[in-house]
DRENMARZA-37000 format. One line per field, with one value per residue: residue in three letters; x, y, z of N, C-alpha, C in turn; residue number from 1. Coordinates in steps of 0.001 Angstrom, whole numbers, plus 500000, padded with zeros to 6 digits. Layout:
REM DRENMARZA-37000
res ALA_...
n.u X_...
n.v Y_...
n.w Z_...
ca.u X_...
ca.v Y_...
ca.w Z_...
c.u X_...
c.v Y_...
c.w Z_...
n NUM_...
***
This chain:
REM DRENMARZA-37000
res MET_LYS_LEU_LYS_PHE_ILE_THR_ALA_ILE_VAL_ALA_PHE_SER_ILE_THR_PHE_GLY_PHE_SER_THR_ALA_LEU_ALA_GLY_LEU_PHE_LYS_ALA_ASN_ASN_PRO_THR_GLY_GLN_LYS_ILE_SER_SER_LEU_LEU_GLU_GLN_ASP_ILE_GLN_ASN_ASN_LEU_GLN_VAL_GLU_GLN_ILE_ALA_ARG_PHE_ALA_SER_SER_PRO_PHE_ASP_TYR_ALA_GLU_GLU_VAL_SER_GLU_TYR_ALA_ASP_ASN_SER_GLN_ALA_ILE_ASP_ASP_THR_ASP_LEU_PRO_ALA_ASP_PHE_ARG_PHE_ALA_TRP_ARG_MET_HIS_MET_GLU_ALA_TRP_ARG_THR_HIS_ALA_ASN_PHE_LEU_ASN_ARG_SER_ALA_CYS_MET_ARG_LYS_ARG_MET_THR_LYS_GLU_GLU_ILE_SER_GLN_ILE_MET_ILE_ALA_GLN_LYS_VAL_GLU_ILE_ASP_THR_THR_TRP_MET_ASN_VAL_LEU_LYS_ILE_GLY_VAL_LYS_TYR_GLY_ALA_VAL_ILE_PRO_PRO_ASN_ALA_TYR_PRO_ASN_PRO_TYR
n.u 068496_068897_066279_066070_068014_066941_064459_065497_066658_064213_062854_064560_064571_061899_061712_063677_062602_060138_061278_062571_060435_058879_060842_061089_058362_058357_060319_058850_056635_057653_057752_059513_062110_061867_061633_064247_065783_065056_066024_068652_069069_068567_070596_072751_072443_072801_075489_076840_076992_078915_081084_081506_081975_084324_086374_086576_086923_087831_089055_090016_088195_085712_085214_084968_082564_080741_080827_079654_077194_076349_076313_074386_072099_071789_071424_069012_067372_064371_064265_062818_060738_062057_063922_065447_068206_069053_068591_070414_072858_072764_072786_075306_076878_076220_077250_080042_080429_079726_081712_083998_083176_083334_085857_087073_086115_087418_089918_091495_092320_093706_095810_098006_099212_099476_101258_101612_101501_100191_097779_097014_097038_094717_092628_092646_091945_089302_088127_088311_086556_084041_083657_083655_081442_079418_079466_078309_075918_074758_074985_073175_070936_070539_069752_067264_065899_066468_067306_070458_071949_074249_076115_076632_078781_081657_084132_087621_090082
n.v 185846_188481_189320_189228_191323_193518_193634_194173_196621_198211_197914_198975_201701_202410_202293_204066_206417_206604_206989_209361_211141_210835_211993_214674_215290_215350_217380_219609_219667_220453_222713_223762_223233_224825_227361_227613_227440_229781_231707_231151_231855_234594_235567_234795_236518_238962_238676_238477_241120_242349_240718_241702_244431_244078_243242_245572_247691_250988_251709_250528_251421_251684_248902_247899_249289_248090_245520_245658_246574_244324_242528_243747_243532_240861_239781_240776_239119_237082_234510_233302_231314_229016_225859_225145_224362_225009_227813_228411_227810_229597_232037_232035_232062_234584_235917_235658_237033_239642_240086_240227_242485_244492_244334_245251_247870_249033_248689_250498_252306_250464_249518_250975_249913_247360_244766_244017_241319_240419_241621_240272_237671_237805_238401_236194_234204_234978_234667_231934_231202_232353_230897_228257_228372_229011_226648_224948_225904_225334_222473_221733_222969_221176_218948_219582_219401_221527_223260_223712_226226_226149_228182_228739_227802_228780_230871_230438_232800
n.w 831663_830775_831184_834035_834626_833479_834830_837538_837002_836333_838762_840625_839535_840023_842803_843571_842291_843849_846483_846246_845474_847924_849760_848768_849270_852096_852758_851686_853381_855777_857923_859940_858830_856532_857623_858862_856562_855167_856989_856729_854024_854198_855886_854397_852245_853444_854142_851726_850929_852721_852077_849329_849858_851493_849438_848114_849710_850777_852941_856242_858001_856524_856002_858689_859254_857671_858471_861011_860454_858953_861143_862737_860931_860443_863170_863626_862370_862693_864995_866841_866761_866229_866718_869953_870051_867579_867615_869751_868462_866392_867545_868968_866689_865734_867875_867569_865172_866142_867946_866227_864702_866694_867528_865137_865012_867156_866715_865554_867348_869085_867482_867794_869976_869459_867661_864216_863783_866012_865617_863296_864135_865913_864187_862411_864318_864947_862399_862224_864374_863499_861183_862266_864053_862040_860531_862325_862681_860117_860043_862175_861150_858788_860114_860798_858472_856758_853627_852307_850772_847886_848037_850691_852144_853729_852256_852037_853068
ca.u 069576_068517_064935_066491_068614_065837_063491_066151_066672_062970_062537_065475_064138_060660_062011_064445_061725_059286_061823_062782_059199_058753_061662_060435_057110_058752_060669_057749_055761_058499_057885_060880_063102_061657_062013_065535_066305_064746_066868_069946_069062_068696_071949_073708_072458_073446_076983_077405_077288_080098_082342_081913_082738_085783_087168_086857_086930_088890_089765_089503_086774_084597_085061_084430_081111_079947_080794_078881_075882_075963_075871_072837_071055_071580_070759_067618_066420_063558_064651_062139_059975_062880_064251_066364_069568_069471_068761_071673_074003_072737_073236_076816_077475_076153_078284_081244_080469_079706_083099_084752_082851_083620_087401_087382_085697_088223_091340_092364_093060_094540_096879_099228_099725_099758_102027_100741_101393_099141_096397_096750_096587_093412_091734_092577_091150_087941_087690_088104_085417_083066_083464_083219_080052_078626_079274_077578_074429_074449_074696_071917_069797_070264_069110_065768_065458_066812_067965_071518_072404_075684_077060_076429_080016_082696_085276_088827_090754
ca.v 186632_189862_189786_189728_192729_194712_193745_194829_198116_198794_197890_200069_202938_202685_202491_205354_207620_206833_207484_210752_211731_211006_212999_216000_215687_215488_218625_220478_219727_220715_224193_224136_223337_225969_228612_227683_227779_231220_232367_231069_232662_236095_235772_234740_237719_240084_238474_238708_242538_242442_240162_242738_245564_243718_243364_247025_248691_251987_251919_249529_252037_251207_247498_247839_249695_246970_244218_245947_246465_243019_241840_244145_242968_239286_239607_241176_238015_236390_232898_233026_229968_227706_224864_225752_224079_225883_229252_228583_227880_230890_233158_231819_232576_236045_236604_235654_238268_240831_240183_240561_243903_245195_244469_246104_249402_249749_248337_251667_252762_249299_249204_251579_249129_245941_244621_243628_239829_240251_241827_239153_236520_237922_238334_234642_233399_235399_234157_230556_231089_232614_229755_227093_228552_228910_225190_224293_226372_224512_221052_221722_223109_220041_217925_219799_219456_222793_223175_224520_226803_225940_229476_228922_227370_229886_231018_230830_234045
ca.w 832273_830513_831863_835476_834675_833088_835941_838564_836704_836622_840194_841265_839131_840675_844205_843578_842067_844900_847658_845868_845699_849469_850266_848296_850017_853572_852773_851262_854564_856817_858250_860681_857745_855671_858340_858892_854970_854904_857820_856137_852891_854538_856399_853146_851313_854185_854101_850336_850992_853470_851058_848158_850460_851905_848293_847352_850974_850541_854264_857325_858604_855759_856254_859868_859415_856993_859275_862080_859713_858730_862428_863173_860146_860687_864398_863557_861788_863791_865165_868013_866652_865794_867805_870796_869754_866443_868042_870259_867534_865629_868445_869063_865355_865675_868734_866860_864251_866939_868564_865223_864475_867922_867345_864041_865390_868132_866254_865041_868688_869564_866576_868270_871036_869041_866460_863040_864110_866960_864824_862188_864874_866432_863018_862055_865371_864835_861192_862545_865213_862613_860317_862926_864563_860960_860199_863280_862255_858929_860511_862958_860109_858013_861032_860739_857039_856030_852352_852386_849359_847690_848437_852233_852667_853886_851489_852705_852697
c.u 069194_067198_065278_066984_067698_064866_064161_066176_065515_062626_063388_064954_062774_060885_062711_063489_060654_060004_062236_061491_058836_059539_061459_059228_057288_059247_059857_056731_056402_058707_059121_061902_063073_062130_063437_066167_066115_065752_068279_070153_069167_069991_073007_073642_073034_075131_077593_077848_078699_081313_082513_082594_084220_086618_087398_086821_088086_089787_089277_088329_085598_084255_084425_082887_080355_079806_079735_077414_075367_075440_074477_071836_070719_071082_069528_066783_065718_063906_063610_061232_060888_063359_065301_067773_069858_069645_070142_072923_073931_073090_074666_077370_077338_077062_079590_081427_080456_081043_084063_084467_083326_085261_087735_087156_086748_089672_092258_093255_094021_095819_098215_099938_099859_100457_101048_100606_100243_097755_095974_096278_095085_092357_091686_091674_089636_087336_087366_086705_084103_082710_083091_081789_078978_078351_078379_076082_074022_074173_073515_070737_069509_069523_067599_065295_065668_067610_069166_071967_073754_076646_076928_077930_080971_083805_086542_089526_092134
c.v 188135_190201_190115_190980_193800_194664_194406_196403_198858_198960_198898_201677_203303_203099_203976_206627_207829_207307_208983_211609_211906_212042_214457_216338_216059_216963_219844_220650_219988_222228_224540_224283_224419_227188_228804_228097_229148_232042_232354_231904_234100_236279_235843_236068_239013_239843_238690_240294_242861_241831_241152_243841_245335_243752_244692_248136_249735_252196_250800_250097_251586_249836_247232_248170_248649_245712_244506_245965_245166_242245_242330_243509_241575_238984_239931_240051_237341_234905_232516_231641_228840_227015_225563_225590_224805_227293_229381_228747_229145_231839_233160_232441_234086_236807_236555_236711_239467_241013_240741_242141_244879_245417_245385_247563_249871_249339_249381_252125_251698_249056_249901_250777_247605_245864_244103_242107_239681_240594_240885_237791_236489_237846_236860_233923_233611_234798_232619_230406_231377_231433_228516_227211_228563_227444_224487_224680_225439_223120_220982_221989_221991_219073_218342_219996_220746_222508_224159_224850_226459_227082_229641_228480_228587_229780_231284_232140_233802
c.w 832062_831032_833370_835582_834433_834254_837140_838214_836854_837979_840997_840842_839986_842085_844482_843416_843340_846166_847435_846013_847265_850088_850019_849185_851552_853700_852505_852614_855831_857141_859036_859695_856949_856377_858444_857587_854906_855745_857203_854968_853275_855037_855279_852378_852232_854123_852794_850286_851646_852623_849954_848812_850911_850676_847815_848396_850602_851903_855280_858033_857804_856064_857596_860024_858620_857844_860387_861522_859469_860038_862781_862391_860317_862161_864491_863090_862978_863879_866365_867935_866164_867065_868619_870539_868449_866827_868891_869540_866809_866358_868763_867812_865338_866757_868342_866017_865021_867474_867523_864873_865615_867853_866245_864331_866359_867804_865960_866254_869078_868759_867208_869383_870571_867854_865322_863259_864945_866396_864079_862900_865478_865235_862537_863014_865233_863577_861540_863303_864354_861702_861099_863621_863233_860463_861070_863139_861138_859316_861265_862135_859266_858918_861089_859480_856188_854746_852530_851028_849120_848068_849993_852825_852659_852789_852139_852254_852337
n 1_2_3_4_5_6_7_8_9_10_11_12_13_14_15_16_17_18_19_20_21_22_23_24_25_26_27_28_29_30_31_32_33_34_35_36_37_38_39_40_41_42_43_44_45_46_47_48_49_50_51_52_53_54_55_56_57_58_59_60_61_62_63_64_65_66_67_68_69_70_71_72_73_74_75_76_77_78_79_80_81_82_83_84_85_86_87_88_89_90_91_92_93_94_95_96_97_98_99_100_101_102_103_104_105_106_107_108_109_110_111_112_113_114_115_116_117_118_119_120_121_122_123_124_125_126_127_128_129_130_131_132_133_134_135_136_137_138_139_140_141_142_143_144_145_146_147_148_149_150_151_152_153_154_155_156_157
***
């Protein structure tokens, strides 16, 4: 009985080790997954700056400027040699950020005509759109073998 148990443990360990090694080799030899991972890492670094500014922004204008800069920097990341479905999802995500940046930049003029509730509803809808498109980017990235960093998931406000 003990011998069967020990044999099963050894067989499981060898199989698990072998499958882990193969998975590591697959990811190491997956240039598409690596390129997507690199794009995600660049975007996350760009976004970290926006999150820090949002916490300490002295005015809505400073925050609006940072969001525009983030959108510019992330849209400039080269995605031309990535799969079409990933590029589409990425560009939809960037469009969601651009819409948010445009709203922030013109919202000072619009505030005179909008209630706080209307502004809040628009901001919430834009946050949902940004998060939804980002989760789609991550989902498609995983499909191609991208490694998703732990800090890639959106923080709820």
